[in-house]
DORO-360736 format. One record per residue: x, z, y of N, C-alpha, C in turn. Coordinates in steps of 0.05 Angstrom, whole numbers, plus 5000, padded with zeros to 4 digits. Each point is the difference from the previous one (the first is absolute). Layout:
// residues N
[[X; Z; Y]; [X; Z; Y]; [X; Z; Y]]
...
***
This chain:
// residues 277
[[5015; 4998; 4972]; [4989; 4999; 5030]; [5006; 5001; 5015]]
[[5035; 5012; 5010]; [5012; 5004; 5021]; [5012; 4969; 5001]]
[[5010; 4985; 4990]; [5006; 4979; 5008]; [4981; 4975; 5007]]
[[4981; 5000; 4997]; [4974; 4976; 5020]; [5004; 5020; 5032]]
[[5002; 5031; 4993]; [4996; 5009; 5025]; [5026; 4987; 5018]]
[[5015; 5001; 4987]; [5025; 5002; 5018]; [5007; 4966; 5007]]
[[4992; 4978; 4992]; [4994; 4977; 4990]; [4984; 4994; 5034]]
[[4982; 5009; 5001]; [4974; 4999; 5015]; [5018; 5012; 5023]]
[[5005; 5013; 5003]; [5010; 5017; 5029]; [5026; 4984; 5006]]
[[5015; 4986; 4987]; [5014; 4981; 5005]; [4996; 4969; 5017]]
[[4989; 4998; 4977]; [4972; 4971; 5012]; [4994; 5014; 5039]]
[[4990; 5020; 5002]; [4988; 5003; 5022]; [5019; 5009; 5020]]
[[5027; 5009; 5002]; [5023; 5008; 5012]; [5000; 4974; 4999]]
[[5015; 4980; 4988]; [5009; 4974; 5012]; [4979; 4987; 5017]]
[[4973; 5008; 4987]; [4982; 4974; 5020]; [4997; 5010; 5035]]
[[5001; 5024; 4994]; [5004; 5021; 5033]; [5018; 4991; 5019]]
[[5022; 4998; 4981]; [5029; 4998; 5009]; [5002; 4966; 5019]]
[[4986; 4979; 4972]; [5001; 4969; 5012]; [4984; 4996; 5017]]
[[4979; 5015; 5006]; [4974; 4994; 5027]; [5011; 5019; 5021]]
[[5021; 5018; 5004]; [5015; 5010; 5021]; [5014; 4982; 5000]]
[[5026; 4994; 4991]; [5018; 4991; 5007]; [5003; 4964; 4996]]
[[4982; 4987; 4986]; [4992; 4967; 5013]; [4992; 4989; 5025]]
[[4981; 5017; 5011]; [4994; 4986; 5027]; [5021; 5008; 5013]]
[[5022; 5024; 5004]; [5022; 5010; 5014]; [5023; 4977; 4998]]
[[4994; 4985; 4972]; [5026; 4979; 4994]; [4991; 4974; 5011]]
[[4970; 4999; 5003]; [4990; 4965; 5009]; [5010; 5006; 5032]]
[[4985; 5027; 5014]; [5006; 5002; 5034]; [5022; 4993; 5004]]
[[5025; 5011; 4981]; [5026; 4995; 5001]; [5011; 4971; 4999]]
[[4983; 4984; 4994]; [5005; 4971; 4995]; [4991; 4983; 5022]]
[[4973; 5013; 5005]; [4996; 4983; 5032]; [5009; 5014; 5028]]
[[5012; 5020; 4999]; [5021; 5008; 5009]; [5027; 4990; 5002]]
[[5012; 4993; 4987]; [5020; 4974; 4998]; [4992; 4971; 5003]]
[[4987; 5002; 4989]; [4996; 4974; 5008]; [4983; 4984; 5029]]
[[4993; 5035; 5009]; [4988; 4973; 5030]; [5030; 5015; 5016]]
[[5022; 5018; 4990]; [5022; 5002; 5009]; [5015; 4974; 5007]]
[[5003; 4990; 4968]; [5019; 4970; 4998]; [4976; 4981; 5015]]
[[4983; 4992; 4998]; [4980; 4985; 5024]; [5012; 5004; 5029]]
[[5001; 5026; 5007]; [5003; 5002; 5029]; [5027; 4992; 5007]]
[[5017; 5005; 4982]; [5030; 5000; 5005]; [5005; 4969; 4993]]
[[4985; 4972; 4987]; [5008; 4980; 4996]; [4985; 4987; 5029]]
[[4981; 5009; 5015]; [4979; 4995; 5026]; [5018; 4999; 5017]]
[[5017; 5025; 5003]; [5018; 5008; 5018]; [5028; 4982; 5004]]
[[4999; 4993; 4972]; [5036; 4986; 5002]; [4983; 4963; 5006]]
[[4980; 5000; 4994]; [4988; 4968; 5000]; [4999; 4997; 5041]]
[[4987; 5017; 5008]; [4989; 5006; 5030]; [5032; 4998; 5015]]
[[5014; 5016; 4993]; [5030; 4998; 5011]; [5008; 4974; 4996]]
[[5001; 4988; 4982]; [5014; 4973; 4984]; [4985; 4983; 5023]]
[[4976; 4998; 5001]; [4973; 4982; 5009]; [5010; 4999; 5033]]
[[5005; 5023; 5011]; [5004; 5005; 5031]; [5020; 4989; 5014]]
[[5030; 5003; 4975]; [5020; 4990; 5004]; [4997; 4970; 4994]]
[[5000; 4991; 4981]; [4996; 4968; 5001]; [4982; 4986; 5026]]
[[4976; 5020; 5012]; [4992; 4989; 5019]; [5015; 4994; 5027]]
[[5018; 5025; 5000]; [5027; 4991; 5021]; [5020; 4978; 5001]]
[[4993; 4998; 4970]; [5032; 4981; 4995]; [4988; 4967; 5005]]
[[4971; 5002; 4988]; [4983; 4973; 5004]; [5005; 4992; 5033]]
[[4993; 5023; 5021]; [4995; 4994; 5023]; [5025; 4992; 5019]]
[[5024; 5015; 4989]; [5025; 4987; 5004]; [5005; 4977; 4989]]
[[5000; 4978; 4979]; [4996; 4980; 4994]; [4987; 4983; 5012]]
[[4971; 5018; 5016]; [4990; 4969; 5011]; [5014; 4992; 5028]]
[[5003; 5031; 5007]; [5016; 4993; 5028]; [5023; 4989; 4993]]
[[5017; 4998; 4982]; [5032; 4990; 5009]; [4989; 4974; 4992]]
[[4977; 4994; 4983]; [4993; 4964; 4991]; [4992; 4986; 5025]]
[[4990; 5015; 5002]; [4989; 4978; 5042]; [5019; 5001; 5017]]
[[5016; 5024; 4992]; [5023; 4997; 5029]; [5017; 4967; 4990]]
[[5009; 5011; 4968]; [5013; 4976; 4997]; [4988; 4969; 5001]]
[[4972; 4997; 5000]; [4992; 4977; 5003]; [4995; 4997; 5035]]
[[5006; 5019; 5012]; [5000; 4994; 5032]; [5027; 4986; 5007]]
[[5016; 5019; 4987]; [5029; 4981; 5011]; [5007; 4979; 4982]]
[[4985; 5002; 4975]; [5004; 4977; 4991]; [4995; 4972; 5015]]
[[4974; 4995; 5003]; [4989; 4988; 5026]; [5007; 4996; 5024]]
[[5017; 5015; 5004]; [5009; 4999; 5039]; [5025; 4984; 4995]]
[[5016; 5010; 4975]; [5025; 4979; 4997]; [4991; 4973; 5001]]
[[4984; 4997; 4983]; [5001; 4971; 4991]; [4976; 4985; 5024]]
[[4992; 5011; 5021]; [4983; 4994; 5019]; [5018; 4983; 5019]]
[[5026; 5012; 5012]; [5023; 4995; 5009]; [5018; 4983; 4993]]
[[4997; 4986; 4966]; [5022; 4988; 4997]; [5005; 4981; 5015]]
[[5015; 4971; 5002]; [5004; 4987; 5014]; [4987; 4971; 4986]]
[[4994; 4993; 4980]; [4990; 4981; 4990]; [4966; 5002; 5005]]
[[4989; 5025; 4997]; [4977; 4999; 5010]; [4991; 5003; 5030]]
[[5021; 5010; 5014]; [4994; 4991; 5026]; [5006; 4967; 5015]]
[[5020; 4991; 4988]; [4999; 4967; 5004]; [5012; 4981; 4979]]
[[4993; 5002; 4971]; [4996; 4985; 4981]; [4979; 4983; 4991]]
[[5005; 4976; 4985]; [4976; 4985; 5000]; [4985; 5011; 4969]]
[[4970; 4990; 5004]; [4980; 5008; 4988]; [5022; 5005; 4968]]
[[5004; 4983; 4999]; [5021; 4998; 4962]; [5018; 5026; 5002]]
[[5013; 5000; 5019]; [5017; 5019; 5004]; [4990; 5027; 4987]]
[[4968; 5002; 5021]; [4993; 5025; 5001]; [4987; 5008; 4975]]
[[5001; 4985; 4981]; [4979; 5003; 4975]; [5022; 5006; 4987]]
[[5025; 4982; 4991]; [5015; 5010; 4989]; [5014; 5029; 4996]]
[[5006; 5001; 5027]; [5006; 5032; 5016]; [4971; 5021; 4994]]
[[4979; 4992; 4989]; [4985; 5017; 4988]; [5002; 5002; 4975]]
[[5004; 4976; 4984]; [5003; 4998; 4968]; [5029; 5018; 4999]]
[[5013; 5010; 5011]; [5028; 5005; 4995]; [4992; 5034; 5005]]
[[4991; 5008; 5019]; [4993; 5028; 5013]; [4984; 5009; 4982]]
[[4981; 4996; 4985]; [4972; 5013; 4981]; [5014; 5008; 4982]]
[[5016; 4983; 4978]; [5014; 5025; 4982]; [5012; 5019; 5011]]
[[5010; 5002; 5027]; [5018; 5024; 5003]; [4981; 5028; 5016]]
[[4978; 4983; 5004]; [4980; 5030; 5011]; [4993; 5013; 4978]]
[[4991; 5025; 5003]; [4995; 5026; 4978]; [4976; 4996; 4990]]
[[5007; 5003; 4967]; [4969; 4985; 4978]; [4973; 4999; 5016]]
[[4996; 5022; 5011]; [4973; 5002; 5011]; [4992; 4989; 5026]]
[[5011; 4974; 5006]; [5003; 4990; 5016]; [4986; 4968; 4997]]
[[4974; 5000; 5000]; [4980; 4969; 4975]; [5007; 4971; 5016]]
[[5005; 5006; 5029]; [4996; 4972; 5013]; [5017; 4998; 5027]]
[[5009; 4984; 5004]; [5013; 4996; 5028]; [4997; 4976; 5026]]
[[4988; 5001; 5012]; [4991; 4968; 5012]; [5006; 5003; 5037]]
[[4999; 4976; 5006]; [5015; 4994; 5031]; [4974; 4992; 5006]]
[[4998; 5004; 5021]; [4966; 4992; 5017]; [5009; 4981; 5016]]
[[4985; 4976; 5011]; [5007; 4988; 5023]; [4981; 5016; 5027]]
[[5016; 5003; 5020]; [4974; 5015; 5008]; [4979; 4985; 5026]]
[[5014; 4979; 5005]; [4988; 4977; 5020]; [4974; 4994; 4978]]
[[5008; 4988; 4973]; [4978; 4990; 4994]; [4984; 5015; 4972]]
[[5010; 5028; 5000]; [4998; 5010; 4979]; [4997; 4985; 4969]]
[[5026; 4987; 5000]; [4999; 4980; 4965]; [5022; 5026; 4994]]
[[5011; 4998; 4972]; [5019; 5006; 4979]; [5024; 4983; 5002]]
[[5012; 5006; 5015]; [5022; 4988; 5002]; [5033; 5004; 4971]]
[[4993; 5020; 4992]; [5020; 5004; 4975]; [4977; 5027; 4982]]
[[5004; 5005; 4974]; [4990; 5014; 4982]; [5010; 5004; 4983]]
[[4995; 5024; 4976]; [5013; 5006; 4977]; [4976; 5003; 4980]]
[[4971; 4995; 5007]; [4982; 5005; 4988]; [4977; 4983; 5005]]
[[5016; 4971; 5008]; [4969; 4976; 5001]; [4994; 4999; 5029]]
[[4974; 4981; 5007]; [4998; 4997; 5026]; [4971; 5018; 5013]]
[[4990; 5026; 4979]; [4977; 5013; 5009]; [5013; 5020; 5028]]
[[4995; 4998; 5025]; [5010; 5019; 5010]; [4994; 5039; 4999]]
[[5026; 5013; 4999]; [4987; 5031; 4984]; [4997; 5014; 5024]]
[[4999; 4992; 5026]; [4984; 5017; 5027]; [5010; 4988; 5020]]
[[4972; 5000; 5016]; [4988; 4983; 5019]; [5031; 5018; 5032]]
[[5003; 4965; 4998]; [5026; 5005; 5030]; [4986; 5003; 5023]]
[[5013; 5006; 5020]; [4992; 5004; 5036]; [5021; 4996; 5014]]
[[5000; 4990; 5019]; [5024; 4998; 5021]; [5019; 5019; 5012]]
[[4982; 5017; 5004]; [5020; 5028; 5007]; [5006; 5018; 4988]]
[[5021; 5011; 5000]; [5010; 5018; 4992]; [5006; 5025; 5013]]
[[4993; 5031; 4992]; [4991; 5031; 5014]; [5039; 4995; 5015]]
[[5020; 4990; 4988]; [5024; 5010; 5012]; [5012; 4968; 4985]]
[[5028; 4989; 5018]; [5005; 4987; 4996]; [5016; 4995; 4967]]
[[5012; 5022; 4991]; [5019; 5014; 4973]; [4975; 5002; 4988]]
[[4978; 5007; 5005]; [4977; 5020; 4990]; [4987; 4988; 4968]]
[[5003; 5019; 4983]; [4991; 4996; 4975]; [4968; 5009; 4996]]
[[4981; 4981; 4991]; [4970; 5001; 4995]; [4992; 4997; 4982]]
[[4985; 5018; 4992]; [4976; 5002; 4978]; [4982; 4983; 5003]]
[[4986; 4978; 4992]; [4979; 4981; 4996]; [4985; 5009; 4987]]
[[4995; 5017; 4975]; [4980; 5018; 4992]; [5006; 5012; 4976]]
[[4993; 5009; 4991]; [4997; 5020; 4966]; [4974; 4984; 4987]]
[[5018; 4984; 4980]; [4976; 4992; 4979]; [4985; 5018; 4975]]
[[4984; 4997; 4997]; [4984; 5001; 4981]; [5017; 4993; 4976]]
[[4994; 5010; 4972]; [5012; 4988; 4967]; [4994; 4969; 5000]]
[[5021; 4991; 4993]; [4999; 4961; 5013]; [4985; 4995; 4973]]
[[4983; 4979; 5004]; [4991; 4974; 4981]; [5025; 4983; 4993]]
[[4997; 5005; 4978]; [5021; 4974; 4990]; [4995; 4977; 4986]]
[[5017; 4976; 4995]; [4993; 4979; 4993]; [4973; 4997; 4975]]
[[5001; 5028; 4987]; [4985; 5002; 4978]; [4977; 5019; 5000]]
[[4990; 5002; 5029]; [4978; 5014; 5006]; [4999; 5026; 5000]]
[[5018; 5018; 4989]; [4998; 5020; 4992]; [5023; 5016; 5016]]
[[4991; 5025; 5003]; [5005; 5018; 5022]; [5029; 5010; 4990]]
[[5021; 4995; 5022]; [5039; 5009; 4986]; [4990; 5029; 5014]]
[[4989; 5020; 4973]; [5005; 5034; 5003]; [5024; 5015; 5002]]
[[5023; 4981; 5004]; [5023; 5016; 4994]; [5016; 5002; 5026]]
[[4995; 4982; 5013]; [5007; 5014; 5031]; [4985; 4995; 5022]]
[[4992; 5032; 4998]; [4985; 5001; 5022]; [4996; 5005; 5032]]
[[5027; 4997; 5011]; [4996; 5009; 5022]; [5015; 4971; 5020]]
[[4992; 4985; 4997]; [5005; 4969; 5013]; [5008; 5000; 5028]]
[[5017; 4997; 5013]; [5009; 4994; 5024]; [5007; 4970; 5007]]
[[4990; 4998; 5034]; [5013; 4980; 5003]; [5007; 5003; 5032]]
[[5027; 4993; 5000]; [5021; 5005; 5018]; [5003; 4973; 5026]]
[[5001; 5008; 5018]; [5014; 4964; 5014]; [5017; 5007; 5024]]
[[5019; 4986; 5013]; [5023; 5002; 5007]; [4995; 4975; 5024]]
[[5007; 5006; 5022]; [5001; 4976; 5017]; [5027; 4984; 4998]]
[[5002; 4975; 4994]; [5032; 4970; 5008]; [4996; 4998; 5024]]
[[5010; 4996; 5011]; [5017; 4984; 5028]; [5018; 4981; 4995]]
[[5001; 4986; 5019]; [5011; 4972; 4995]; [5032; 5007; 5016]]
[[5023; 4983; 5007]; [5019; 5006; 5012]; [4991; 5011; 5029]]
[[4995; 4985; 5010]; [4989; 5001; 5030]; [4977; 5028; 5003]]
[[4993; 5008; 4994]; [4989; 5024; 4994]; [4965; 5004; 4993]]
[[4990; 4972; 4995]; [4974; 4991; 4993]; [4992; 5011; 4976]]
[[4972; 5011; 5009]; [4995; 5021; 4967]; [4986; 4967; 4985]]
[[5004; 4991; 4976]; [4995; 4976; 4987]; [4987; 5008; 4970]]
[[5009; 5019; 4990]; [4985; 5005; 4969]; [5001; 5034; 4995]]
[[4984; 5007; 4978]; [4997; 5026; 4994]; [5005; 5003; 4973]]
[[5015; 5018; 4984]; [5014; 4999; 4979]; [4987; 5027; 4991]]
[[4979; 4988; 4968]; [4986; 5031; 4995]; [5013; 4988; 4972]]
[[4986; 5033; 4992]; [5009; 5001; 4973]; [4984; 5019; 4976]]
[[4985; 4992; 4982]; [4983; 5013; 4988]; [5006; 5023; 4979]]
[[4992; 5016; 5002]; [5023; 5031; 4981]; [4975; 5014; 4980]]
[[5011; 5010; 4986]; [4989; 5018; 4984]; [5011; 5023; 4985]]
[[4990; 5021; 5025]; [5027; 5021; 4993]; [4987; 5019; 4976]]
[[4978; 5005; 4986]; [5012; 5014; 4978]; [4981; 4985; 4969]]
[[5007; 5006; 4985]; [4993; 4988; 4968]; [5005; 5032; 4984]]
[[4975; 4995; 4985]; [4993; 5019; 4978]; [5023; 4997; 4977]]
[[5005; 5018; 4991]; [5012; 4998; 4974]; [4998; 5016; 4978]]
[[5002; 4994; 4988]; [4977; 5004; 4969]; [5028; 5031; 4990]]
[[4985; 5024; 4988]; [5012; 5016; 4986]; [4999; 5005; 4976]]
[[5017; 5005; 4990]; [4994; 5015; 4966]; [4986; 5006; 4990]]
[[4987; 5010; 4966]; [4990; 5022; 4995]; [5006; 5028; 5007]]
[[4978; 5013; 5020]; [5014; 5029; 4999]; [5010; 5004; 5024]]
[[5007; 4984; 5021]; [5009; 5004; 5015]; [4980; 4993; 5038]]
[[5004; 5024; 5012]; [4986; 5006; 5017]; [4992; 4962; 5023]]
[[4967; 4991; 4989]; [5000; 4981; 5022]; [4995; 5004; 5020]]
[[5007; 4980; 5017]; [4989; 5003; 5032]; [5001; 4970; 5015]]
[[4981; 4996; 5020]; [4995; 4989; 5015]; [5006; 5005; 5025]]
[[5003; 4978; 5022]; [5005; 5006; 5023]; [4973; 4995; 5017]]
[[5000; 5015; 5024]; [4974; 4999; 5023]; [5004; 5001; 5017]]
[[4997; 4978; 5023]; [5015; 5007; 5025]; [4979; 4997; 5026]]
[[4993; 5021; 5020]; [4983; 5001; 5008]; [5005; 4998; 5036]]
[[4991; 4986; 5025]; [5003; 5007; 5015]; [4995; 5021; 5018]]
[[5008; 5004; 5031]; [4984; 5036; 4998]; [4980; 4996; 5008]]
[[4991; 4972; 5012]; [4961; 4994; 5000]; [4990; 4995; 4977]]
[[5017; 5008; 4976]; [4984; 5005; 4970]; [4989; 4972; 4993]]
[[5016; 4973; 4997]; [4995; 4966; 4997]; [5023; 5006; 4973]]
[[4996; 5001; 4980]; [5020; 4984; 4972]; [5005; 4983; 4999]]
[[5035; 5006; 5009]; [5016; 4968; 4989]; [5007; 5003; 4968]]
[[4999; 5013; 4987]; [4993; 5009; 4969]; [5001; 5012; 4987]]
[[4994; 4989; 4978]; [4967; 5019; 4980]; [5011; 4987; 4974]]
[[4999; 5030; 4980]; [4995; 4990; 4966]; [4983; 4976; 4998]]
[[4970; 5009; 5019]; [4984; 4978; 4986]; [4990; 4976; 5039]]
[[5009; 4977; 4978]; [5006; 4983; 5030]; [4983; 4992; 5014]]
[[4969; 4999; 4988]; [4981; 4990; 5020]; [4997; 5037; 5024]]
[[5010; 5015; 4999]; [5001; 5017; 5023]; [5025; 4999; 5017]]
[[5017; 4979; 4999]; [5026; 4989; 5022]; [4982; 4989; 5025]]
[[4996; 5023; 5017]; [4996; 4977; 5031]; [4974; 5014; 5003]]
[[4991; 5020; 4983]; [4976; 5014; 5011]; [5006; 5032; 5014]]
[[4981; 5011; 5007]; [5010; 5030; 5015]; [4988; 5018; 4976]]
[[5014; 5028; 4999]; [5002; 5024; 4988]; [4969; 5001; 5000]]
[[4999; 4997; 5024]; [4963; 5014; 5001]; [4994; 4992; 4978]]
[[4996; 4971; 4991]; [4984; 4990; 4973]; [5002; 5000; 4986]]
[[5024; 5024; 4993]; [5011; 5006; 4975]; [4990; 5026; 4976]]
[[4992; 4992; 4975]; [4978; 5030; 4995]; [5017; 5018; 5001]]
[[5033; 5007; 5001]; [5003; 5022; 5009]; [5007; 5002; 5023]]
[[4980; 4994; 5024]; [5018; 4995; 5023]; [5006; 5033; 5013]]
[[4980; 5017; 4993]; [5012; 5028; 5015]; [5024; 5009; 4982]]
[[5014; 4989; 4989]; [5025; 5014; 4986]; [5025; 4975; 5013]]
[[4985; 4985; 5004]; [5028; 4978; 5010]; [5000; 5006; 5034]]
[[4973; 5010; 5006]; [5001; 5017; 5029]; [5025; 5018; 5006]]
[[4992; 5025; 4976]; [5017; 5014; 5006]; [5032; 4991; 4992]]
[[5005; 4986; 4986]; [5018; 4992; 5001]; [5018; 4993; 5024]]
[[4985; 4978; 5010]; [5003; 4984; 5032]; [5006; 5027; 5017]]
[[4981; 5015; 5005]; [5009; 5021; 5011]; [5015; 5024; 5000]]
[[5011; 5000; 4976]; [5024; 5013; 4997]; [5033; 4988; 5001]]
[[5002; 4978; 4998]; [5019; 4979; 4999]; [5006; 4996; 5030]]
[[4979; 4996; 5018]; [5001; 4994; 5026]; [5022; 5020; 5014]]
[[4999; 5035; 4989]; [5006; 5019; 5004]; [5033; 4999; 4994]]
[[5009; 4973; 4986]; [5024; 5013; 4990]; [5006; 4999; 4969]]
[[4980; 5010; 4992]; [4999; 5018; 4975]; [5002; 4981; 4970]]
[[5016; 5009; 4981]; [5003; 4978; 4972]; [4987; 5022; 4984]]
[[4982; 4991; 4988]; [4987; 5018; 4975]; [4984; 4990; 4986]]
[[4988; 5017; 4981]; [4982; 4977; 4981]; [4964; 5013; 4992]]
[[4985; 4979; 4997]; [4982; 5013; 5001]; [4978; 4982; 4978]]
[[4979; 5012; 4992]; [4981; 4988; 4971]; [4987; 4982; 5016]]
[[4990; 4976; 4987]; [4984; 4975; 5009]; [4988; 4986; 4980]]
[[4975; 4983; 5005]; [4984; 4997; 4983]; [4995; 4967; 5007]]
[[5010; 4986; 4983]; [4988; 4963; 5004]; [4982; 4994; 4994]]
[[4990; 5018; 4985]; [4983; 4994; 4971]; [4986; 5025; 4989]]
[[4969; 5000; 5000]; [4993; 5027; 4987]; [5009; 4999; 4969]]
[[5013; 5029; 5002]; [4994; 5015; 4982]; [5042; 4991; 4991]]
[[5013; 4982; 5018]; [5025; 5008; 4999]; [5017; 5011; 5025]]
[[5020; 5016; 4984]; [5012; 5016; 5036]; [5020; 4999; 4989]]
[[5026; 4993; 5021]; [5012; 4989; 5007]; [5021; 5020; 5016]]
[[5019; 4996; 5003]; [5026; 5027; 5016]; [5014; 4973; 5015]]
[[4997; 5016; 5032]; [5019; 4978; 5012]; [5012; 5006; 5010]]
[[5025; 4998; 5006]; [5026; 5013; 5023]; [5005; 4979; 5024]]
[[5003; 5010; 5014]; [4998; 4987; 5035]; [5017; 5007; 5024]]
[[5006; 4968; 5006]; [5025; 5015; 5027]; [4987; 4977; 5020]]
[[5010; 5003; 5020]; [4993; 4987; 5025]; [5031; 4986; 5014]]
[[4995; 4975; 5006]; [5018; 4983; 5015]; [4990; 4988; 5030]]
[[5017; 5000; 5007]; [5005; 4980; 5023]; [4981; 4972; 4997]]
[[4984; 4990; 5009]; [4995; 4973; 5006]; [5022; 4985; 5003]]
[[5004; 4984; 4978]; [5023; 4984; 5005]; [4997; 4968; 5011]]
[[4971; 5000; 4998]; [5004; 4971; 5015]; [4977; 5007; 5035]]
[[4995; 5018; 5002]; [4988; 5013; 5031]; [5010; 4998; 5026]]
[[4992; 4989; 5025]; [5019; 4993; 5017]; [4999; 5027; 5008]]
[[4971; 5013; 4999]; [5010; 5027; 5019]; [4997; 5020; 4976]]
[[5001; 5029; 5004]; [5009; 5021; 4980]; [4976; 5007; 4981]]
[[5000; 4991; 4977]; [4976; 5006; 4981]; [5018; 5012; 4977]]
[[4979; 5001; 4974]; [5009; 5014; 4966]; [4986; 4985; 4988]]
[[5013; 5004; 4979]; [4985; 4985; 4963]; [5008; 5023; 4995]]
[[4973; 5008; 4977]; [5005; 5024; 4977]; [5002; 4981; 4973]]
[[5020; 5007; 4991]; [5008; 4989; 4969]; [4999; 5024; 4981]]
[[4980; 4992; 4971]; [4995; 5025; 4993]; [5011; 4973; 4964]]
***
């Protein structure tokens, strides 16, 4: 009679011990998982913020390189006094030497708005006019949306497309040509399995979207974005010079983490800013 009692007592004791410790163990697992998630999220936020700062610097440097290259090319003797065939030869030689984000370079005759030389065919990449802000000034003609190629498909890789123009003067100082280049400053890169996937988003201080992971949003204002409040908060924080991170959502049920930074608008005549995410 003693053995069954001892066995029953042991079962009860083990059961009570399990009922006491299993919830504690499960709670410990949850706490550990939350700590791990918090640590990973903190690391991701820091990395994304640093990435936004670096991306902003790359954009500034890329546009500075474009301006310098364009200004030097516009002052070469062959463009100031050469024949059309010589100018075309010069453009053909110049195009491969420019950064790989330059897609086209054209020389426009300002007297009749015709294309004198081009590296990308006979379709003008920008409207030209007879006056520039300054004699040696670089002018931003336009910011282009994602381009439609010959296949009719949107070019989703290149998201910040600019056309810059510089005046070309003849040997006697007469304004005769405009030298224009079309460039694509940002190209998305694929990432390997398990790595942090990121896309670039660029916003002007008035809320205009210059680059966005969803190409149809390029050219719109953040007021039209589903997560307008989140983007407005980023815009407000960034305008004070902050570099930080914030949660966003472009689609219902999808949560994103964005690191952001601010740069001086590299194409504005007056002091303005761009926010890079």
